C-alpha positions in Angstrom: 0.0 0.0 0.0 1.4 3.4 -1.0 0.5 6.6 0.8 1.2 10.2 0.0 0.4 11.4 3.5 4.1 12.2 4.2 4.5 14.5 1.2 2.5 17.0 -0.8 2.7 15.0 -4.0 3.7 16.2 -7.4 2.1 17.6 -10.6 4.3 15.4 -12.8 5.7 12.0 -11.8 7.7 9.4 -13.6 8.0 5.6 -14.0 10.8 3.5 -15.4 11.9 -0.1 -15.5 15.0 1.0 -13.6 12.8 2.8 -11.0 11.9 1.8 -7.4 8.6 2.1 -5.7 10.4 3.3 -2.6 10.9 6.5 -4.5 7.4 7.6 -3.6 9.3 9.4 -0.7 10.8 11.6 -3.5 7.5 11.9 -5.3 8.7 9.6 -8.2 10.8 12.4 -9.7 12.6 12.2 -13.1 15.9 11.3 -11.4 14.2 8.9 -8.9 11.3 7.3 -10.9 9.0 4.7 -9.5 8.6 1.2 -10.9 4.8 0.9 -11.1 1.8 3.0 -12.0 0.3 2.2 -8.6 3.2 3.8 -6.8 3.2 6.9 -9.1 -0.5 7.3 -8.8 -0.2 7.5 -5.0 2.0 10.6 -5.2 0.5 12.3 -8.3 -1.7 15.3 -7.6 -5.2 15.3 -9.0 -5.0 16.6 -12.6 -1.3 15.7 -12.8 0.7 13.6 -15.3 2.6 10.4 -15.1 5.3 10.1 -17.7 6.7 6.7 -18.8 10.5 6.9 -19.4 11.4 3.4 -20.6 9.8 0.4 -22.3 8.5 -2.4 -20.1 5.6 -3.7 -18.0 4.1 -1.4 -15.3 1.4 -3.6 -13.8 -2.3 -3.2 -13.5 -3.6 -0.3 -11.5 -6.6 1.6 -10.2 -7.0 5.3 -11.1 -8.9 7.2 -8.5 -8.0 10.8 -9.4 -8.0 12.9 -12.6 -4.7 12.2 -14.3 -2.9 11.9 -17.6 -0.6 8.9 -18.3 1.8 9.5 -21.2 3.9 6.9 -23.0 5.4 8.3 -26.2 8.2 6.5 -28.1 8.3 3.6 -25.6 6.5 0.3 -25.2 4.6 0.8 -22.0 2.7 -2.4 -21.2 0.2 -3.7 -18.7 -0.1 -7.5 -18.7 -2.8 -9.3 -16.7 -1.9 -12.8 -15.5 -4.6 -13.2 -12.9 -7.8 -14.7 -14.1 -10.7 -12.2 -14.0 -8.5 -9.2 -13.2 -8.6 -5.9 -15.0 -5.8 -4.0 -16.7 -6.8 -0.5 -15.5 -9.8 0.3 -13.3 -11.0 3.9 -13.4 -13.0 5.3 -10.5 -13.0 9.1 -10.4 -15.5 11.8 -11.3 -12.7 13.7 -13.0 -11.1 13.4 -16.4 -8.6 10.7 -17.4 -6.4 10.6 -20.4 -4.3 7.6 -21.4 -1.7 7.9 -24.2 0.3 5.1 -25.8 -0.3 2.2 -23.4 -0.4 -1.5 -24.5 -2.8 -3.6 -22.5 -2.5 -7.4 -22.7 -5.1 -9.7 -21.2 -3.1 -12.8 -21.8 -6.4 -14.7 -22.4 -7.4 -14.5 -18.7 -8.0 -10.8 -18.1 -11.6 -9.6 -17.6 -11.5 -5.9 -18.8 -8.7 -4.0 -20.4 -10.2 -0.9 -19.0 -13.0 -1.1 -16.4 -14.8 2.2 -16.0 -16.6 2.5 -12.7 -16.8 6.3 -12.7 -15.3 9.1 -14.9 -16.0 12.5 -16.3 -14.3 12.3 -19.7 -12.1 9.3 -20.6 -9.8 9.9 -23.6 -7.7 7.0 -25.1 -5.0 7.8 -27.7 -2.7 5.4 -29.4 -3.8 2.4 -27.3 -3.5 -1.3 -27.9 -6.0 -3.5 -26.0 -6.0 -7.3 -26.7 -6.9 -10.7 -25.3 -9.4 -9.6 -22.7 -13.0 -10.7 -22.1 -13.9 -7.0 -22.8 -11.6 -4.3 -24.1 -13.3 -1.3 -22.7 -16.2 -1.7 -20.3 -18.0 1.7 -20.2 -21.3 1.5 -18.3 -21.3 5.0 -16.7 -22.8 8.3 -17.7 -19.4 10.0 -18.5 -17.9 10.6 -22.0 -15.6 8.3 -23.9 -13.3 9.2 -26.8 -10.9 6.8 -28.5 -8.5 7.8 -31.3 -5.9 6.0 -33.3 -6.1 2.7 -31.4 -6.4 -1.0 -31.9 -8.8 -3.4 -30.0 -8.2 -7.0 -31.0 -8.9 -10.6 -30.0 -11.4 -9.7 -27.2 -14.8 -11.1 -26.5 -16.2 -7.6 -26.9 -14.0 -4.7 -28.0 -16.1 -1.8 -26.5 -19.2 -2.2 -24.4 -21.3 1.0 -23.9 -24.1 0.3 -21.5 -25.6 3.5 -20.0 -28.4 5.4 -21.5 -26.5 8.7 -20.9 -23.1 7.4 -22.2 -21.9 8.9 -25.5 -18.8 7.3 -27.0 -16.9 8.6 -29.9 -14.3 6.5 -31.8 -11.9 7.7 -34.6 -9.3 5.9 -36.7 -9.5 2.7 -34.6 -9.5 -0.9 -35.7 -11.5 -3.8 -34.3 -10.1 -7.1 -35.4 -10.8 -10.7 -34.4 -13.3 -9.9 -31.6 -16.5 -11.7 -30.8 -18.2 -8.4 -31.1 -16.3 -5.2 -32.1 -18.7 -2.7 -30.5 -21.8 -3.4 -28.5 -24.2 -0.6 -27.4 -26.9 -1.5 -24.9 -28.0 1.2 -24.1 -26.1 4.4 -25.0 -24.8 6.0 -28.1 -21.6 5.4 -30.2 -20.3 7.4 -33.2 -17.5 5.6 -35.1 -15.6 7.5 -37.8 -12.7 6.5 -40.1 -12.4 3.1 -38.5 -12.4 -0.5 -39.5 -13.8 -3.8 -38.3 -12.5 -7.0 -39.7 -12.7 -10.8 -38.9 -15.1 -10.2 -36.0 -18.1 -12.5 -35.3 -20.2 -9.4 -35.2 -18.6 -6.1 -36.1 -21.2 -3.6 -34.7 -24.2 -4.4 -32.7 -26.8 -2.2 -31.0 -29.6 -3.6 -28.8 -30.9 -0.3 -27.3 -29.6 3.1 -28.1 -27.8 3.9 -31.4 -24.6 3.5 -33.4 -23.6 5.9 -36.2 -20.9 4.9 -38.7 -19.2 7.3 -41.0 -16.3 6.5 -43.5 -15.9 3.0 -41.9 -14.8 -0.3 -43.4 -16.7 -3.4 -42.3 -15.2 -6.5 -44.0 -14.6 -10.2 -43.5 -16.9 -10.5 -40.5 -19.4 -13.3 -39.9 -22.0 -10.5 -39.5 -21.2 -6.9 -40.3 -24.1 -4.9 -38.8 -26.8 -6.0 -36.3 -29.7 -4.3 -34.6 -31.7 -6.0 -31.7 -34.6 -5.1 -29.4 -35.1 -1.4 -30.2 -31.6 -0.4 -31.4 -30.9 2.0 -34.3 -27.8 1.9 -36.5 -27.1 4.5 -39.2 -24.2 4.5 -41.7 -22.8 6.8 -44.4 -19.8 6.5 -46.8 -19.0 3.1 -45.5 -17.8 -0.1 -47.2 -19.6 -3.2 -46.2 -18.2 -6.1 -48.1 -17.1 -9.8 -47.9 -19.0 -10.5 -44.7 -20.8 -13.8 -44.4 -23.9 -11.8 -43.5 -23.8 -8.1 -44.3 -26.5 -7.1 -41.8 -29.1 -8.6 -39.5 -32.1 -6.4 -38.6 -34.5 -7.5 -35.9 -38.1 -6.6 -35.9 -38.8 -3.3 -34.2 -35.3 -1.9 -34.9 -33.9 0.6 -37.3 -31.0 0.4 -39.8 -30.5 2.9 -42.5 -28.0 4.7 -44.7 -27.9 8.4 -44.0 -27.0 11.5 -46.0 -24.6 12.9 -46.9 -22.8 10.2 -48.8 -23.5 6.8 -50.2 -22.4 3.5 -48.7 -21.4 0.5 -50.7 -22.9 -2.9 -49.7 -21.0 -5.1 -52.0 -23.0 -7.4 -54.5 -24.1 -10.6 -52.9 -24.1 -9.0 -49.4 
């Protein structure tokens, strides 16, 4: 257990594979970095930043304050080896930004990112793979994902709160049971791709909007259930076993502006 009762904490802290968690006494400074995110979080002030200095694994952690974690130019990984455990658990009413982290579930992890409470969660340049769920977002905050990859999970992103809006840009969903599931909530997915999933995009209640997306080589490309609505424009839907499945009482439609291509035979 780490405590910051003995010191005021720092606005910017650092972690490194050569660091030591006893350096919490020095607030995980650049010349005395800590070894794990858990230790650095214990001495990082609300709204502060944790900077990853070297490539390596930094362990699962719980984020309970607004923070930015930045890993640029290094391979900063979190590997889950305990069955049912999460990579990162977020439980703060403030904003959290994660940049450049690689989360590996090793086939036993539950959620890559488990969101219990958040104001605005921003994920940039992330890799999330081999979890039961990549991002479990069932709160009323906001979610934005950019330039990321979510692969080989049971479900890539789960949005399950009627007040939860999720925006995704330039992100790939490959080899998942379901790429994105909304039930309920709202997701807008732009300039992204979904390939080799069992179902690429599925909405049960709420809505999904697709723009400039590629949906190819999935068992089912698009699916609506219960009362869900799915809208798409300027998208390519091709070479799926089933292009789309529309349940009674749901809505699926192409929207203006733009024309989508559902390939012949689809």
